[in-house]
N, C-alpha and C positions, 0 to 999 in steps of 0.2 A: 597257783595266784601268790603274791606275799605282801602285804601291806605294812606302812612304814607311817609311824603318826610322827608330824613334822612341827615346831615351834619354831617361830620366827624373832626375835630379840631386835627392833628398831624398823620403825614402817617408814623410815625417807624414801628415797627414791629409787634405793639400794634394796630393802626390804620389800616395796613393792616388784621390784627385778626379781625376786629370789623367788617370791611367792605366785607372780605369773610364771615365771619358768615351770615350776612344779606341776602346776594346772596343766601346763603346754605338753611336759613330759606326757603323761597319762595320753595324750594325744598321739602324739609322733613318735612315740616307744616301747606304743601298746602294744608291742609282739614282745616285751620284754616279761608280760606278766607281771613286775612288780607296779607297785598301786602306795605313792605319796596320798597322804589324807592329810590336810591341811586342822588341826587340832587349837593352836592358840597363839597369838601373837601379843606382842606386848610393844609398849612406846611408853615413854613420860608423860606424853599428850593427851588428853583422855580422850578427846576431839579424832587425834589423828587416829589409837587403838581403834577406835570404835568406828570410825571410817571403814578402815584395812577390816576391818573383820566381816564388815558387811559386804564390801568390796571385791573378797577373794574366797570368799565363803569361810572362814575360820570356822569352829565349833563354840569359840570362845575367845576373849582377849582380856587383860591387865593392862594395869601400867608400873608394874613390878617384872623387871627380868627374871629374879627367883621364882615365880610363878609359871613359867615357860618350860624351865630345866624340872621344877618337882612334878608337873603334871603327871600322872602315872600312865598318860597314851601316849604322851611323847617318846621318841626314838631316837628321833635326829634333831637338833638345834643349829638352825643356821644365825650364826654372829654378823648382824649388820649393824649395831651399834659404833657411838665412836670412840677411834682405835685407843683412849685410854681407858676402856672397859674390858677390850677386850682379855686380858691376862686373870680379870676377875671374873668371868663368865667359864673361862675355859676350865679355869680351876674349879670351880664348883660344877661344869658339865662332868668331868673325868671323876669325880666325887659319885656322883650321881648313875655313874656309867652309862651317858649317853654317845652315839657320835656325834661328829663336831664338824660343819663345813662355815668356815669363820672367810670372811674378807682379810685379803690382803691391808696393811704389814702383818697381822697376827700381832698388836700390841702396837703402843705407842713410840717405841724408842727398840735399837735391835736386842739389849739383852733382854726382854720380856721375850719377845720372839724364842730366844734363843731357850727360857724359861719355860714358857709353853711345850717347847718339842720337848726339852727334859722331863715336863711332868707325863707328855704322851707316851711316852717311850716305853713304859710297865702299863697301858692300857692295852687290852683287847680290844678298843672300840676303834673305828677311824678317822683318819680326820683328812681333809680337804683344803685349799684353798682358794679363792678365787681371783684367780691367774688364768681370766676366761680366754683372753686373746691366743691364746695358744693353741687355741679350739677350731679357728678356725680352719674350713677343708683346707686351705690354700698353704695357711701356716703347715697342716700336716703335710700336705704333698711338697712343702720344700724338705721338711725333716726325712722326708720317706726320696727324695733325689740327692741329701745328705748321706742316710744312712745306707743307701745301693748302692755309693761311689762315683753315682753317673758327674758330678761335677770333681770328683777327684779330692785332694788334700786340700782342705781351705785354709787362705794364706787369710783373708782379713775378713771383719765384720766392724761394722757400724749399723747403732741401736740408736733411735730417741721416741722419745713421748712428749710432743708439747699439745697437753691441751690445756689450752689457755683459757679455760672460765676466770681468772681472775688477772685477764689484762687488762681491763678498765679500772682504774681509779677508783669507781665507784661501786667493783665487784664488793657486794658486803663481808664483812668481818664472820665467821666464823670460830669454831674452833680447828681448825683446817689451819688456818695461822699463829696458834698458840704453841710455844715452845715446850711448856707444861705439858698440852696435851698430843705434843709425839715432833718428830722434823715434819717438816713441810715436801715441798717438792719428790725429795730424796727419796722420800718413804711413801708418798700417795701415789706417784707414776714414777720415779725410775725404779722401784720395786719392777715394776710389770717389764723394765727395759731390760733389766741384771737377769730375772726369770727368763724370759725369751732368750737372752744371749745363754744361760744355760741348757735350757730345753735344747736347743738346734744346735750349738755348737760344743759346750763342755763347760766344767769349773773354770773360775778363773782363778788365777794364782797369784796376782797382782795388780795394784793401780795405782792411778795419782792423779789426785782427782780436784773437785774445786767445786766451791757453795757458793753462791752469791741470794743477798733481798735487794731487792730494785725498787719495791715500791714499799716503804716503813709503816705509812698509816693508812686503816680501811675506815669506812663507816660502818656502822649496827647495824647486824638484818632484827629484822622484826621475829618474836618466837615462832620458830616450825617454819622459817624460811632457810634455805640450802646455799652451798655454795657457789649455787649458780646464778642466785639472784643479786638484782641492783638495787642499791640501796638510797636513800635521798641524800644528794649532797648535803644538807645540814644536818645529817644525822650527826651526832658524839661519835666521836673519831677515838681508834683504838692502836696501839703499835700491836707492828707485824713482830714475833719475833725467832719468826724459824725461816728457814731459804724456799725465795722464790725458781730458783735454777739449781741443777748440779749436774756436774759431771766427771767422765775420767775418761784419761786414755789406760785401757787391762788390756793386761796378757795373761793368755788362756793357759791351762796345763799344758795342753796339747801341741801348742808351739803357736797357734794363731794370733794374732795381734789387732786390737779393734780401739775405737773409741764408743762411748753411750753418754749422752745425757737426757737432759726433763726439765720442761719447763710448765711454768701456770700462766707465765706472764706475756707470751710473746704474744702480740698481734699479729696476724696474716693464717698460722694455722690453728685448727677448729681441735681436731683428736687426733692427729697425726702423729701417731706410733707405727713407726715404720722400721724396718730393718733393709739393709745389703748385705750380701756375703760374696765375697771376690774368695776362687777356687782355680785350683792348675787348670782345672777342663770348662770350668763357666763361670756365673754368676746370674743371682737372683735377686731380688727387690720387689719389696711387698707393703704396703701402703695401708691403714684400718678404714685413712677413709675415703677408699675405696677396694677393701675387700674383700668382692669378690675377682680384683684383677692378680696377677701375679707374672711380673715383667722375668721371663728366661731367657736366659744369652748360652747356647750350648755351641761350643767350637765344632764349624761344619769342614769337610775336606774340604768343599770349596771357600775360596777367602769371600766371593761376591756372596755367597748366601747367611754371611756372618752380621749379627745382630740380635739384637733384643726380639721376642716374638710377645706376644700380650695370650696368658689365661686366661678363661674365663672358670670360675668356678663352676661344676655341671656336678649332676652326680658318678661321675669317673672319680670326685676327690671324693675322701674321708667323710663321710658325715651329711652332704647334700643330700642324699637322698631320702635322708627323714623328714624333708622338709619341703621339697618341690621337687616332681619329675624332668625339669627344665633345663640343658645347657644355659649359661647366663642369665636367670632367674634368683635374684640376688637375696641373701641371708643378708641378715642384720644382728646386732649389738644381743637382744635381746636372746635370739636363736645361736647364739654364744653360751649363752646362760642355762640354756635347755640342756644342750651335749656337756658341760662343765655340771650339770647336776644328772645328765644319763649318767655318766663317767662318776659319780660320788657312790650311785645307787649301786651301780655294776660293781665295786668295791664291796660295798656294804654285804651285797647279796651273796657275793664268793668268797668271801670273810675271807679276802687277801687281796695284795694290792697288784691291781690289774695297769692302771694307770695314777703314776704318783705323780701328785701335785698336792703331795702333804705337809707336815707341819716341820720335817726332815728336809723339803724344796724351799718353806719359808724359813727355815735356819740358815741356810746356806746362801740366800737373800741377803737376810741380816748381816750376814758375816762381809759380803762384800758392801754392804753401807756402812757397817763397824769402819773396815778399812778408808773407804775412801772419807769418811769425815774426819778420820786420822792424815789420813796425807792433806786435806785441807787445813790443816791446823801445823804441822810438821815439813806444809810445803817439799814435797818429797815423798818418794815411792812407798809405797806400803803393803806388804804381804796379807792375804786375806787366810786367816785362819782355819784352821779345820776345824769341820763338826764334831762331833764326838759322842 
């Protein structure tokens, strides 16, 4: 048995999701002999911090994030605070020799993500990033289809993330809409699409990008409300200063061509994080809104048999068996966070990178975001810089 002390910074929705993931890990991955213990959580709102302590069973709580990092029993720090705080917290964690699990995009701006990676390169501690969608069993199976050569050479990739929590004009204003606290949909959502493209296809070589803001002001939220909340139409308004939408035509280093985009303001989609892959022997398509279904087309010898088939998530696909033994019995978002935690803890326990979703991956995403913002300004194709 190996125990690790856990500290969580930021106890909004994502902080709660990380906390419950550690609890569920002990049940679903009990066979590993790794035991995460919830030691301390922090939240600037004392009532929320205290409530989180009681809800999840932390030993203690604080309104100061430094208390989490300084706690002598904490080995691992989960950062689910606003993006503008990421770099400062990461620097302090590295000084205190802690393992770090940070929500994407790891900093408010690409430059901060790149600095976090530079700082972490000389550390003997593990880093991990919340690119949780890649851990869905059928995304993992898609990766296997590509790696095995069953699809053949990949010709085209299309990836989107339309998580439209802000489609309503009464969607509450929060730090997510302020350029001082970071970029908008390009960091919040497109970062996931970029990571998925990197994970499934490979590194992106160049982009031709566009960014746009559609709703230029929003009503203020009450203290403690998330970006999913609706505000009163008579509430004070603030100007939105970052992007609602970002997209790009992309060329991969391996010759594949594609398109990626993301929006927080379109009506219709709810959390449509999806991809379509077209290759010489077939194609696959997946949508997080129906994450337990994968559509697969494999060229048949008889043309009459050609067509997409639906594959349902089952114990035959990676990770599914840890949650239930039944074909077609669905997993959900929180389960992906448990798998994320499992892979992070396995890296720490083995003292090597078995599952790579670390600050290097975040830095590569940051380079693509940087190129898209440059292309949006230059109105021409921009090449993606190398991560050194």
